[in-house]
A tleap script that builds the chain and sets N, CA, C and O, in Angstrom:
source leaprc.protein.ff14SB
mol = sequence {
  NMET VAL PRO GLU GLN GLY GLN THR ARG GLN
  THR GLY ASP PRO ILE SER ASP PRO ASN VAL
  ASN CYS GLU LEU LYS ARG VAL LEU TYR GLU
  ALA THR VAL GLN LEU ALA THR ALA GLU ALA
  GLN LEU ILE TRP GLY ARG TYR TYR SER MET
  LEU THR ALA ASN SER VAL ILE ALA VAL VAL
  PHE ALA GLY VAL LEU ALA VAL SER PRO ARG
  ASN LEU MET THR VAL ILE VAL ILE GLY ALA
  ILE ALA VAL PHE GLY ILE SER LEU CYS TYR
  GLN TRP LEU ARG MET THR GLU LYS ALA TRP
  LYS LEU SER ASN LEU TRP VAL GLU HIE ALA
  LYS GLN PHE GLN TRP ASP ARG TYR LYS ASN
  PRO MET THR LEU HIE SER ASP TRP LYS SER
  GLY LEU LYS GLN GLY LYS CLYS
}
set mol.1.N position { 42.138 -6.310 16.130 }
set mol.1.CA position { 43.102 -6.141 14.934 }
set mol.1.C position { 44.093 -5.202 15.992 }
set mol.1.O position { 43.441 -4.350 16.595 }
set mol.2.N position { 45.663 -5.229 16.329 }
set mol.2.CA position { 46.270 -4.817 16.108 }
set mol.2.C position { 47.203 -4.544 16.086 }
set mol.2.O position { 48.032 -5.144 16.770 }
set mol.3.N position { 47.702 -3.014 14.918 }
set mol.3.CA position { 48.743 -3.471 14.173 }
set mol.3.C position { 50.371 -3.706 14.668 }
set mol.3.O position { 50.831 -3.042 15.597 }
set mol.4.N position { 50.865 -4.327 14.224 }
set mol.4.CA position { 52.102 -4.569 14.548 }
set mol.4.C position { 53.319 -3.941 14.740 }
set mol.4.O position { 53.600 -3.068 13.918 }
set mol.5.N position { 54.084 -4.163 15.596 }
set mol.5.CA position { 55.280 -1.913 15.804 }
set mol.5.C position { 56.081 -1.961 14.556 }
set mol.5.O position { 56.597 -2.883 13.925 }
set mol.6.N position { 56.026 -0.762 14.411 }
set mol.6.CA position { 56.509 -0.265 12.910 }
set mol.6.C position { 55.199 0.443 11.196 }
set mol.6.O position { 55.155 1.093 10.152 }
set mol.7.N position { 54.459 -0.382 12.159 }
set mol.7.CA position { 52.890 -0.535 10.963 }
set mol.7.C position { 51.750 0.867 11.718 }
set mol.7.O position { 51.547 1.019 12.923 }
set mol.8.N position { 51.115 1.797 10.488 }
set mol.8.CA position { 50.488 2.603 11.397 }
set mol.8.C position { 50.011 2.687 10.888 }
set mol.8.O position { 50.248 2.742 9.682 }
set mol.9.N position { 48.553 2.791 11.628 }
set mol.9.CA position { 46.522 2.045 11.251 }
set mol.9.C position { 46.597 2.823 10.418 }
set mol.9.O position { 47.447 3.700 10.267 }
set mol.10.N position { 45.491 2.510 9.646 }
set mol.10.CA position { 44.607 3.260 8.233 }
set mol.10.C position { 43.506 3.765 8.638 }
set mol.10.O position { 44.004 4.202 9.676 }
set mol.11.N position { 41.792 4.272 8.758 }
set mol.11.CA position { 41.209 4.943 8.877 }
set mol.11.C position { 39.705 4.531 8.300 }
set mol.11.O position { 38.537 4.762 8.613 }
set mol.12.N position { 40.667 3.524 6.914 }
set mol.12.CA position { 39.440 3.174 6.365 }
set mol.12.C position { 38.640 4.953 5.551 }
set mol.12.O position { 37.589 5.541 5.807 }
set mol.13.N position { 39.427 5.169 4.862 }
set mol.13.CA position { 39.088 6.428 4.502 }
set mol.13.C position { 39.934 7.333 3.237 }
set mol.13.O position { 40.118 8.453 3.714 }
set mol.14.N position { 40.333 7.294 2.258 }
set mol.14.CA position { 41.706 7.273 1.706 }
set mol.14.C position { 41.898 8.534 1.262 }
set mol.14.O position { 43.007 8.857 0.836 }
set mol.15.N position { 40.955 9.337 1.293 }
set mol.15.CA position { 40.935 11.013 1.363 }
set mol.15.C position { 41.261 12.026 2.340 }
set mol.15.O position { 41.244 13.254 2.255 }
set mol.16.N position { 41.734 10.794 3.832 }
set mol.16.CA position { 41.189 11.737 4.981 }
set mol.16.C position { 42.458 11.223 5.570 }
set mol.16.O position { 43.062 12.095 6.196 }
set mol.17.N position { 43.107 9.905 5.544 }
set mol.17.CA position { 43.928 9.200 5.590 }
set mol.17.C position { 44.963 9.904 6.114 }
set mol.17.O position { 45.357 10.542 5.138 }
set mol.18.N position { 45.779 10.246 7.198 }
set mol.18.CA position { 47.684 11.019 5.915 }
set mol.18.C position { 48.319 9.948 6.184 }
set mol.18.O position { 49.492 10.058 6.543 }
set mol.19.N position { 47.555 8.302 6.055 }
set mol.19.CA position { 48.995 7.135 6.754 }
set mol.19.C position { 48.704 6.335 4.623 }
set mol.19.O position { 49.376 5.399 4.189 }
set mol.20.N position { 47.653 7.035 3.835 }
set mol.20.CA position { 47.611 6.678 2.641 }
set mol.20.C position { 48.832 7.122 1.511 }
set mol.20.O position { 49.320 8.204 1.186 }
set mol.21.N position { 48.911 6.620 1.364 }
set mol.21.CA position { 49.793 6.886 0.478 }
set mol.21.C position { 49.327 8.282 -0.956 }
set mol.21.O position { 48.318 8.732 -1.500 }
set mol.22.N position { 51.152 8.503 -1.004 }
set mol.22.CA position { 49.670 9.784 -1.596 }
set mol.22.C position { 49.343 9.307 -3.491 }
set mol.22.O position { 48.510 9.605 -4.347 }
set mol.23.N position { 50.844 8.229 -3.372 }
set mol.23.CA position { 50.202 7.931 -5.029 }
set mol.23.C position { 48.710 7.011 -5.379 }
set mol.23.O position { 48.307 6.591 -6.464 }
set mol.24.N position { 48.312 6.936 -4.484 }
set mol.24.CA position { 46.803 6.457 -4.208 }
set mol.24.C position { 46.124 7.591 -4.146 }
set mol.24.O position { 45.192 7.642 -4.949 }
set mol.25.N position { 46.312 8.782 -3.278 }
set mol.25.CA position { 45.587 9.591 -3.673 }
set mol.25.C position { 45.829 10.492 -4.983 }
set mol.25.O position { 45.057 11.450 -4.962 }
set mol.26.N position { 46.388 10.486 -5.744 }
set mol.26.CA position { 46.660 10.894 -7.234 }
set mol.26.C position { 45.883 10.372 -7.406 }
set mol.26.O position { 44.768 10.863 -7.229 }
set mol.27.N position { 46.063 8.987 -7.878 }
set mol.27.CA position { 44.631 8.323 -8.454 }
set mol.27.C position { 43.277 8.697 -7.743 }
set mol.27.O position { 42.671 9.594 -8.328 }
set mol.28.N position { 43.020 8.489 -7.263 }
set mol.28.CA position { 42.080 8.175 -6.608 }
set mol.28.C position { 41.042 10.128 -7.136 }
set mol.28.O position { 40.046 10.659 -7.627 }
set mol.29.N position { 41.836 10.239 -6.750 }
set mol.29.CA position { 41.217 12.344 -7.018 }
set mol.29.C position { 40.938 12.370 -9.073 }
set mol.29.O position { 39.890 12.645 -9.656 }
set mol.30.N position { 42.204 12.006 -9.654 }
set mol.30.CA position { 42.131 11.887 -11.430 }
set mol.30.C position { 40.721 11.389 -11.442 }
set mol.30.O position { 39.846 12.194 -11.761 }
set mol.31.N position { 40.406 10.213 -11.147 }
set mol.31.CA position { 39.228 8.678 -11.586 }
set mol.31.C position { 38.377 9.479 -11.029 }
set mol.31.O position { 37.379 9.654 -11.727 }
set mol.32.N position { 38.383 10.109 -9.908 }
set mol.32.CA position { 36.724 11.384 -9.218 }
set mol.32.C position { 37.298 12.426 -10.817 }
set mol.32.O position { 36.732 12.036 -11.838 }
set mol.33.N position { 38.029 13.292 -10.971 }
set mol.33.CA position { 37.408 13.887 -11.702 }
set mol.33.C position { 37.224 13.991 -12.885 }
set mol.33.O position { 36.753 14.964 -13.475 }
set mol.34.N position { 37.799 12.393 -13.584 }
set mol.34.CA position { 37.287 12.066 -15.071 }
set mol.34.C position { 35.878 11.863 -14.590 }
set mol.34.O position { 35.247 12.827 -15.022 }
set mol.35.N position { 35.208 11.204 -14.017 }
set mol.35.CA position { 34.015 11.160 -14.224 }
set mol.35.C position { 33.137 11.869 -14.023 }
set mol.35.O position { 31.995 11.544 -14.350 }
set mol.36.N position { 33.521 13.515 -13.187 }
set mol.36.CA position { 32.641 14.162 -13.030 }
set mol.36.C position { 32.841 14.817 -15.384 }
set mol.36.O position { 32.116 14.572 -16.349 }
set mol.37.N position { 33.675 15.328 -15.298 }
set mol.37.CA position { 34.726 15.154 -16.614 }
set mol.37.C position { 33.327 15.192 -17.746 }
set mol.37.O position { 32.589 15.886 -18.446 }
set mol.38.N position { 33.767 13.484 -17.130 }
set mol.38.CA position { 32.807 12.232 -17.779 }
set mol.38.C position { 31.026 12.591 -17.951 }
set mol.38.O position { 30.434 12.433 -19.018 }
set mol.39.N position { 30.593 12.917 -17.118 }
set mol.39.CA position { 30.249 13.366 -16.742 }
set mol.39.C position { 29.615 15.017 -17.553 }
set mol.39.O position { 29.279 14.916 -18.732 }
set mol.40.N position { 29.548 15.775 -17.190 }
set mol.40.CA position { 29.466 16.579 -18.330 }
set mol.40.C position { 30.173 17.184 -19.782 }
set mol.40.O position { 30.160 18.283 -20.334 }
set mol.41.N position { 30.763 15.919 -20.072 }
set mol.41.CA position { 30.404 15.476 -21.422 }
set mol.41.C position { 29.298 15.005 -22.097 }
set mol.41.O position { 29.023 15.225 -23.276 }
set mol.42.N position { 28.557 14.224 -21.153 }
set mol.42.CA position { 27.347 13.410 -21.594 }
set mol.42.C position { 26.343 15.004 -21.417 }
set mol.42.O position { 25.807 15.636 -22.327 }
set mol.43.N position { 26.349 15.183 -20.561 }
set mol.43.CA position { 25.130 16.150 -20.666 }
set mol.43.C position { 25.549 17.298 -22.236 }
set mol.43.O position { 24.555 17.159 -22.948 }
set mol.44.N position { 26.126 17.868 -22.662 }
set mol.44.CA position { 26.446 18.425 -23.959 }
set mol.44.C position { 26.369 17.603 -24.768 }
set mol.44.O position { 26.073 17.994 -25.897 }
set mol.45.N position { 26.623 15.970 -24.532 }
set mol.45.CA position { 26.099 15.474 -25.696 }
set mol.45.C position { 24.268 14.598 -25.921 }
set mol.45.O position { 23.771 13.980 -26.863 }
set mol.46.N position { 23.807 14.934 -24.684 }
set mol.46.CA position { 22.004 15.225 -24.770 }
set mol.46.C position { 21.996 16.507 -25.096 }
set mol.46.O position { 21.113 16.709 -25.930 }
set mol.47.N position { 22.395 17.162 -24.904 }
set mol.47.CA position { 21.917 18.756 -26.183 }
set mol.47.C position { 22.067 18.992 -27.411 }
set mol.47.O position { 21.159 19.312 -28.179 }
set mol.48.N position { 23.401 18.831 -27.730 }
set mol.48.CA position { 23.668 18.606 -29.085 }
set mol.48.C position { 22.272 17.598 -29.720 }
set mol.48.O position { 21.417 17.840 -30.572 }
set mol.49.N position { 22.499 16.583 -28.983 }
set mol.49.CA position { 21.199 15.212 -29.417 }
set mol.49.C position { 19.718 15.905 -29.334 }
set mol.49.O position { 18.839 15.743 -30.179 }
set mol.50.N position { 19.644 16.447 -28.541 }
set mol.50.CA position { 18.466 17.506 -28.334 }
set mol.50.C position { 18.208 18.589 -28.783 }
set mol.50.O position { 17.296 19.214 -28.241 }
set mol.51.N position { 19.003 19.254 -30.058 }
set mol.51.CA position { 19.053 20.722 -30.850 }
set mol.51.C position { 19.111 19.447 -32.083 }
set mol.51.O position { 18.814 19.773 -33.232 }
set mol.52.N position { 19.409 18.347 -31.859 }
set mol.52.CA position { 19.044 18.361 -33.556 }
set mol.52.C position { 17.997 16.873 -33.698 }
set mol.52.O position { 17.943 16.147 -34.691 }
set mol.53.N position { 17.201 16.692 -32.362 }
set mol.53.CA position { 15.867 16.156 -32.114 }
set mol.53.C position { 14.325 17.464 -32.977 }
set mol.53.O position { 13.326 17.434 -33.695 }
set mol.54.N position { 15.326 18.525 -32.072 }
set mol.54.CA position { 14.219 19.575 -31.902 }
set mol.54.C position { 13.998 20.074 -33.045 }
set mol.54.O position { 12.851 20.242 -33.461 }
set mol.55.N position { 15.192 20.424 -33.807 }
set mol.55.CA position { 15.508 20.795 -35.563 }
set mol.55.C position { 14.641 19.781 -37.203 }
set mol.55.O position { 13.874 19.992 -38.142 }
set mol.56.N position { 15.657 18.437 -36.452 }
set mol.56.CA position { 13.875 17.441 -37.072 }
set mol.56.C position { 12.720 18.061 -37.631 }
set mol.56.O position { 12.367 18.304 -38.785 }
set mol.57.N position { 12.104 18.298 -36.223 }
set mol.57.CA position { 10.909 18.631 -35.561 }
set mol.57.C position { 10.162 19.228 -35.718 }
set mol.57.O position { 8.997 18.887 -35.513 }
set mol.58.N position { 10.831 21.428 -36.543 }
set mol.58.CA position { 10.931 22.059 -36.318 }
set mol.58.C position { 10.781 21.747 -38.669 }
set mol.58.O position { 10.354 22.425 -39.604 }
set mol.59.N position { 11.226 20.807 -38.564 }
set mol.59.CA position { 11.073 20.297 -40.233 }
set mol.59.C position { 9.935 19.826 -40.701 }
set mol.59.O position { 9.097 20.151 -41.541 }
set mol.60.N position { 10.174 18.725 -39.718 }
set mol.60.CA position { 8.872 18.214 -40.343 }
set mol.60.C position { 7.079 19.041 -40.391 }
set mol.60.O position { 6.128 19.047 -41.172 }
set mol.61.N position { 7.525 19.840 -38.621 }
set mol.61.CA position { 6.509 20.424 -38.339 }
set mol.61.C position { 6.250 22.279 -39.837 }
set mol.61.O position { 5.409 23.165 -39.991 }
set mol.62.N position { 7.441 21.912 -40.433 }
set mol.62.CA position { 7.460 23.183 -41.316 }
set mol.62.C position { 6.766 22.681 -43.311 }
set mol.62.O position { 6.112 23.026 -44.295 }
set mol.63.N position { 7.851 21.372 -42.481 }
set mol.63.CA position { 6.607 20.058 -43.846 }
set mol.63.C position { 5.376 20.014 -44.069 }
set mol.63.O position { 4.983 20.452 -45.150 }
set mol.64.N position { 4.382 19.453 -43.079 }
set mol.64.CA position { 3.698 19.127 -42.335 }
set mol.64.C position { 2.814 20.680 -43.065 }
set mol.64.O position { 1.859 20.444 -43.805 }
set mol.65.N position { 3.175 22.092 -42.818 }
set mol.65.CA position { 2.595 23.118 -42.994 }
set mol.65.C position { 2.987 24.469 -44.127 }
set mol.65.O position { 2.924 25.689 -44.281 }
set mol.66.N position { 3.594 22.688 -44.972 }
set mol.66.CA position { 3.945 23.556 -46.651 }
set mol.66.C position { 3.051 22.821 -47.140 }
set mol.66.O position { 2.319 23.699 -47.598 }
set mol.67.N position { 2.558 21.872 -47.388 }
set mol.67.CA position { 2.882 20.701 -48.084 }
set mol.67.C position { 1.220 20.217 -47.579 }
set mol.67.O position { 0.552 19.300 -48.056 }
set mol.68.N position { 0.992 20.792 -46.906 }
set mol.68.CA position { -1.082 20.354 -46.298 }
set mol.68.C position { -1.726 20.885 -46.652 }
set mol.68.O position { -1.143 21.970 -46.670 }
set mol.69.N position { -3.003 21.107 -47.173 }
set mol.69.CA position { -4.129 21.822 -46.867 }
set mol.69.C position { -4.342 22.292 -45.664 }
set mol.69.O position { -3.276 22.066 -45.091 }
set mol.70.N position { -5.279 22.975 -44.668 }
set mol.70.CA position { -5.224 23.555 -43.827 }
set mol.70.C position { -6.744 23.080 -43.464 }
set mol.70.O position { -7.604 23.961 -43.499 }
set mol.71.N position { -7.294 21.221 -42.980 }
set mol.71.CA position { -8.316 20.264 -42.432 }
set mol.71.C position { -8.322 19.818 -40.876 }
set mol.71.O position { -7.425 20.314 -40.195 }
set mol.72.N position { -8.718 19.435 -40.596 }
set mol.72.CA position { -8.913 18.577 -39.325 }
set mol.72.C position { -7.693 17.851 -39.638 }
set mol.72.O position { -6.816 18.427 -38.994 }
set mol.73.N position { -7.124 16.799 -40.349 }
set mol.73.CA position { -6.156 15.999 -39.793 }
set mol.73.C position { -4.592 16.306 -39.694 }
set mol.73.O position { -3.670 15.712 -39.135 }
set mol.74.N position { -4.672 17.657 -40.582 }
set mol.74.CA position { -3.361 18.863 -40.185 }
set mol.74.C position { -3.407 19.408 -38.803 }
set mol.74.O position { -2.476 19.255 -38.012 }
set mol.75.N position { -4.257 19.904 -38.586 }
set mol.75.CA position { -4.495 20.586 -37.079 }
set mol.75.C position { -3.659 19.393 -36.422 }
set mol.75.O position { -2.498 19.421 -36.014 }
set mol.76.N position { -4.615 18.292 -36.434 }
set mol.76.CA position { -3.844 16.868 -35.460 }
set mol.76.C position { -3.026 16.879 -35.253 }
set mol.76.O position { -2.645 17.013 -34.090 }
set mol.77.N position { -1.721 16.653 -36.936 }
set mol.77.CA position { -0.366 16.204 -37.197 }
set mol.77.C position { 0.023 17.457 -36.719 }
set mol.77.O position { 1.080 17.304 -36.107 }
set mol.78.N position { -0.417 18.901 -36.708 }
set mol.78.CA position { 0.303 19.498 -36.298 }
set mol.78.C position { 1.187 19.180 -35.085 }
set mol.78.O position { 2.370 18.921 -34.865 }
set mol.79.N position { -0.912 19.445 -33.839 }
set mol.79.CA position { -1.321 19.287 -32.359 }
set mol.79.C position { 0.285 17.776 -31.420 }
set mol.79.O position { 0.798 17.523 -30.330 }
set mol.80.N position { 0.330 17.226 -33.146 }
set mol.80.CA position { 1.087 15.968 -31.833 }
set mol.80.C position { 2.060 15.912 -32.508 }
set mol.80.O position { 2.651 14.833 -32.453 }
set mol.81.N position { 2.615 16.917 -33.353 }
set mol.81.CA position { 4.052 17.296 -33.736 }
set mol.81.C position { 4.008 18.589 -32.218 }
set mol.81.O position { 4.770 18.800 -31.275 }
set mol.82.N position { 3.467 18.838 -32.407 }
set mol.82.CA position { 3.647 20.198 -30.827 }
set mol.82.C position { 3.641 19.613 -29.455 }
set mol.82.O position { 4.347 20.164 -28.611 }
set mol.83.N position { 2.836 18.421 -29.079 }
set mol.83.CA position { 2.867 17.695 -28.382 }
set mol.83.C position { 4.261 16.580 -28.083 }
set mol.83.O position { 4.362 16.426 -26.866 }
set mol.84.N position { 4.841 16.150 -28.496 }
set mol.84.CA position { 6.010 15.400 -29.064 }
set mol.84.C position { 7.303 15.969 -28.573 }
set mol.84.O position { 8.091 15.741 -27.655 }
set mol.85.N position { 7.169 16.947 -29.739 }
set mol.85.CA position { 8.381 18.067 -29.079 }
set mol.85.C position { 8.529 18.536 -27.531 }
set mol.85.O position { 9.506 18.294 -26.822 }
set mol.86.N position { 7.223 19.343 -27.101 }
set mol.86.CA position { 7.203 19.623 -25.873 }
set mol.86.C position { 7.886 17.669 -24.737 }
set mol.86.O position { 8.771 17.371 -23.935 }
set mol.87.N position { 7.085 17.182 -25.237 }
set mol.87.CA position { 7.296 15.836 -24.023 }
set mol.87.C position { 8.590 16.065 -24.214 }
set mol.87.O position { 9.023 16.841 -23.362 }
set mol.88.N position { 9.939 15.463 -25.515 }
set mol.88.CA position { 10.417 15.527 -25.184 }
set mol.88.C position { 11.916 15.797 -24.658 }
set mol.88.O position { 12.896 15.084 -24.443 }
set mol.89.N position { 11.412 18.160 -24.480 }
set mol.89.CA position { 11.857 19.263 -24.690 }
set mol.89.C position { 11.720 18.674 -22.216 }
set mol.89.O position { 12.607 19.219 -21.559 }
set mol.90.N position { 11.237 18.228 -21.815 }
set mol.90.CA position { 10.574 18.235 -21.183 }
set mol.90.C position { 11.523 16.996 -20.349 }
set mol.90.O position { 12.167 17.358 -19.364 }
set mol.91.N position { 11.575 15.586 -20.770 }
set mol.91.CA position { 12.472 14.957 -20.768 }
set mol.91.C position { 13.603 15.167 -20.395 }
set mol.91.O position { 13.897 14.653 -19.316 }
set mol.92.N position { 14.700 16.005 -21.127 }
set mol.92.CA position { 16.154 16.702 -21.934 }
set mol.92.C position { 15.894 17.070 -19.741 }
set mol.92.O position { 16.481 16.547 -18.793 }
set mol.93.N position { 14.651 18.283 -19.774 }
set mol.93.CA position { 15.172 19.001 -18.444 }
set mol.93.C position { 15.150 18.230 -17.528 }
set mol.93.O position { 15.566 18.775 -16.506 }
set mol.94.N position { 14.837 17.114 -17.372 }
set mol.94.CA position { 14.692 15.599 -15.806 }
set mol.94.C position { 15.981 15.089 -16.405 }
set mol.94.O position { 16.695 15.356 -15.438 }
set mol.95.N position { 17.034 14.408 -17.520 }
set mol.95.CA position { 17.824 14.067 -17.524 }
set mol.95.C position { 19.041 15.218 -16.999 }
set mol.95.O position { 20.037 14.862 -16.369 }
set mol.96.N position { 18.747 16.694 -17.396 }
set mol.96.CA position { 19.493 17.719 -17.179 }
set mol.96.C position { 20.202 17.887 -16.632 }
set mol.96.O position { 21.430 17.910 -16.549 }
set mol.97.N position { 18.235 18.227 -15.553 }
set mol.97.CA position { 18.773 17.554 -13.858 }
set mol.97.C position { 19.664 16.638 -12.707 }
set mol.97.O position { 20.448 16.784 -11.769 }
set mol.98.N position { 18.860 15.465 -13.585 }
set mol.98.CA position { 20.057 15.153 -12.695 }
set mol.98.C position { 21.649 14.713 -13.013 }
set mol.98.O position { 22.293 14.221 -12.086 }
set mol.99.N position { 22.182 14.866 -14.124 }
set mol.99.CA position { 22.794 14.557 -14.582 }
set mol.99.C position { 23.731 16.251 -13.885 }
set mol.99.O position { 24.908 16.542 -14.102 }
set mol.100.N position { 23.239 16.647 -13.486 }
set mol.100.CA position { 24.258 18.694 -13.292 }
set mol.100.C position { 24.307 18.043 -11.432 }
set mol.100.O position { 25.265 18.184 -10.672 }
set mol.101.N position { 23.241 17.484 -11.169 }
set mol.101.CA position { 23.509 16.794 -9.841 }
set mol.101.C position { 24.452 15.960 -9.605 }
set mol.101.O position { 25.176 16.226 -8.645 }
set mol.102.N position { 24.689 14.899 -10.276 }
set mol.102.CA position { 25.261 14.176 -10.378 }
set mol.102.C position { 26.542 14.461 -10.663 }
set mol.102.O position { 27.382 13.671 -10.231 }
set mol.103.N position { 27.018 15.684 -11.476 }
set mol.103.CA position { 28.363 15.973 -11.556 }
set mol.103.C position { 28.612 16.840 -11.117 }
set mol.103.O position { 29.773 17.176 -11.347 }
set mol.104.N position { 27.764 17.835 -10.189 }
set mol.104.CA position { 28.477 17.952 -8.941 }
set mol.104.C position { 28.511 17.420 -7.587 }
set mol.104.O position { 29.122 17.840 -6.605 }
set mol.105.N position { 28.163 16.968 -7.647 }
set mol.105.CA position { 28.308 15.378 -6.563 }
set mol.105.C position { 29.955 15.221 -6.389 }
set mol.105.O position { 30.820 15.447 -5.543 }
set mol.106.N position { 29.752 14.356 -8.580 }
set mol.106.CA position { 31.691 13.809 -7.803 }
set mol.106.C position { 32.648 15.735 -8.327 }
set mol.106.O position { 33.866 15.911 -8.343 }
set mol.107.N position { 32.144 16.233 -8.484 }
set mol.107.CA position { 33.159 17.730 -8.279 }
set mol.107.C position { 33.536 17.751 -7.065 }
set mol.107.O position { 34.735 17.860 -6.809 }
set mol.108.N position { 31.993 17.589 -5.441 }
set mol.108.CA position { 31.889 17.870 -4.221 }
set mol.108.C position { 32.992 16.782 -3.259 }
set mol.108.O position { 33.480 16.876 -2.133 }
set mol.109.N position { 33.108 15.220 -4.912 }
set mol.109.CA position { 33.657 14.540 -3.533 }
set mol.109.C position { 35.551 14.752 -4.377 }
set mol.109.O position { 36.438 14.325 -3.638 }
set mol.110.N position { 35.981 15.269 -5.580 }
set mol.110.CA position { 36.348 15.405 -5.934 }
set mol.110.C position { 37.439 16.707 -5.520 }
set mol.110.O position { 38.554 17.084 -5.880 }
set mol.111.N position { 36.438 17.109 -4.588 }
set mol.111.CA position { 37.061 18.342 -3.289 }
set mol.111.C position { 37.579 18.583 -1.709 }
set mol.111.O position { 37.866 19.526 -0.973 }
set mol.112.N position { 37.504 16.924 -1.661 }
set mol.112.CA position { 37.434 17.006 -0.350 }
set mol.112.C position { 39.015 16.644 -0.151 }
set mol.112.O position { 39.418 16.943 0.973 }
set mol.113.N position { 40.496 15.763 -1.460 }
set mol.113.CA position { 40.873 16.369 -1.115 }
set mol.113.C position { 41.943 17.594 -0.820 }
set mol.113.O position { 41.788 18.784 -1.094 }
set mol.114.N position { 43.462 16.741 0.037 }
set mol.114.CA position { 43.632 17.770 0.368 }
set mol.114.C position { 45.124 17.940 0.489 }
set mol.114.O position { 45.816 17.335 1.308 }
set mol.115.N position { 45.470 18.629 -0.207 }
set mol.115.CA position { 47.811 18.335 -0.002 }
set mol.115.C position { 47.691 18.991 0.769 }
set mol.115.O position { 46.755 19.750 1.021 }
set mol.116.N position { 48.828 18.772 1.392 }
set mol.116.CA position { 49.483 20.526 2.519 }
set mol.116.C position { 50.500 21.128 1.139 }
set mol.116.O position { 51.542 21.374 1.746 }
set mol.117.N position { 50.665 21.349 0.242 }
set mol.117.CA position { 51.725 22.800 0.273 }
set mol.117.C position { 50.487 23.203 -1.741 }
set mol.117.O position { 50.897 23.829 -2.719 }
set mol.118.N position { 49.352 22.654 -1.598 }
set mol.118.CA position { 48.802 22.368 -3.041 }
set mol.118.C position { 47.006 22.692 -3.097 }
set mol.118.O position { 46.232 22.113 -2.334 }
set mol.119.N position { 46.655 23.479 -3.901 }
set mol.119.CA position { 45.005 24.096 -3.765 }
set mol.119.C position { 44.239 23.342 -4.717 }
set mol.119.O position { 44.092 23.422 -5.936 }
set mol.120.N position { 43.541 22.161 -3.310 }
set mol.120.CA position { 43.092 21.870 -4.477 }
set mol.120.C position { 41.977 22.543 -5.839 }
set mol.120.O position { 41.163 23.337 -5.369 }
set mol.121.N position { 41.854 22.355 -7.257 }
set mol.121.CA position { 42.253 23.265 -8.474 }
set mol.121.C position { 39.632 23.124 -7.896 }
set mol.121.O position { 38.816 24.045 -7.846 }
set mol.122.N position { 39.420 21.524 -7.634 }
set mol.122.CA position { 37.934 21.391 -7.625 }
set mol.122.C position { 36.972 22.941 -6.630 }
set mol.122.O position { 35.792 23.274 -6.744 }
set mol.123.N position { 37.932 23.480 -5.848 }
set mol.123.CA position { 37.766 24.121 -4.711 }
set mol.123.C position { 37.431 25.540 -6.009 }
set mol.123.O position { 36.229 25.677 -6.237 }
set mol.124.N position { 38.020 26.149 -6.500 }
set mol.124.CA position { 37.495 27.348 -7.356 }
set mol.124.C position { 36.412 26.829 -7.936 }
set mol.124.O position { 35.424 27.563 -7.979 }
set mol.125.N position { 36.298 25.273 -8.602 }
set mol.125.CA position { 34.393 25.626 -9.326 }
set mol.125.C position { 33.766 25.495 -7.994 }
set mol.125.O position { 34.075 26.607 -7.566 }
set mol.126.N position { 33.325 25.124 -7.345 }
set mol.126.CA position { 33.066 24.682 -6.452 }
set mol.126.C position { 32.151 25.719 -5.411 }
set mol.126.O position { 30.995 25.658 -4.992 }
set mol.127.N position { 33.846 27.195 -5.121 }
set mol.127.CA position { 33.518 28.859 -4.935 }
set mol.127.C position { 32.706 29.752 -5.841 }
set mol.127.O position { 32.208 30.863 -5.659 }
set mol.128.N position { 32.733 28.531 -7.375 }
set mol.128.CA position { 32.741 29.678 -8.621 }
set mol.128.C position { 30.842 29.238 -8.571 }
set mol.128.O position { 29.993 30.072 -8.888 }
set mol.129.N position { 30.566 28.118 -8.216 }
set mol.129.CA position { 29.218 27.922 -8.929 }
set mol.129.C position { 28.761 28.386 -7.619 }
set mol.129.O position { 27.617 28.823 -7.743 }
set mol.130.N position { 29.332 28.504 -5.984 }
set mol.130.CA position { 28.264 28.989 -4.910 }
set mol.130.C position { 27.814 29.730 -4.799 }
set mol.130.O position { 26.736 29.883 -4.225 }
set mol.131.N position { 28.956 31.047 -5.690 }
set mol.131.CA position { 28.649 32.940 -6.084 }
set mol.131.C position { 27.542 32.978 -6.804 }
set mol.131.O position { 26.549 33.683 -6.620 }
set mol.132.N position { 27.863 31.741 -8.115 }
set mol.132.CA position { 25.945 31.834 -8.998 }
set mol.132.C position { 25.115 31.963 -8.338 }
set mol.132.O position { 24.497 33.009 -8.541 }
set mol.133.N position { 24.635 31.159 -7.312 }
set mol.133.CA position { 23.728 31.328 -6.360 }
set mol.133.C position { 23.374 31.814 -6.000 }
set mol.133.O position { 22.153 31.966 -6.035 }
set mol.134.N position { 24.428 32.673 -5.140 }
set mol.134.CA position { 24.544 33.878 -4.414 }
set mol.134.C position { 24.279 34.479 -5.203 }
set mol.134.O position { 24.718 35.622 -5.075 }
set mol.135.N position { 23.748 34.318 -6.031 }
set mol.135.CA position { 24.313 36.081 -7.275 }
set mol.135.C position { 24.658 36.609 -7.792 }
set mol.135.O position { 24.047 37.401 -8.509 }
set mol.136.N position { 26.397 36.402 -7.688 }
set mol.136.CA position { 27.362 36.803 -8.415 }
set mol.136.C position { 28.402 36.480 -9.751 }
set mol.136.O position { 28.830 35.435 -10.242 }
set mol.137.N position { 28.511 37.401 -9.954 }
set mol.137.CA position { 29.094 36.497 -11.282 }
set mol.137.C position { 30.514 36.848 -10.575 }
set mol.137.O position { 31.567 36.447 -11.072 }
savepdb mol mol.pdb
quit
């Protein structure tokens, strides 16, 4: 398909195509940044949920220790509570690792947007993250 006279041909990629309306780029950029921000908020929400769950486990653990006499059943209950808490922490760790990868994916996608006169703010985040990986603070 050949474009008619006066029309420009788009490459299909709204990020790198110079013919795409700047307003469309702005909307796509905002959506990408909002997705990265929402993912980060979910991560912190899961963190606080995990903190609450561990607090409940610690209270149950302390209650079992304070009330029950030391016998085989008490040891089994304490062991089950400890195993449950550790497995909960492990699942939280796996979810958090995957969520940070997804959040970083959105940041890297947002970093692809370029404007003539302005620097992309996501570049700063990416540079800071790269510095942390290299041991710089």
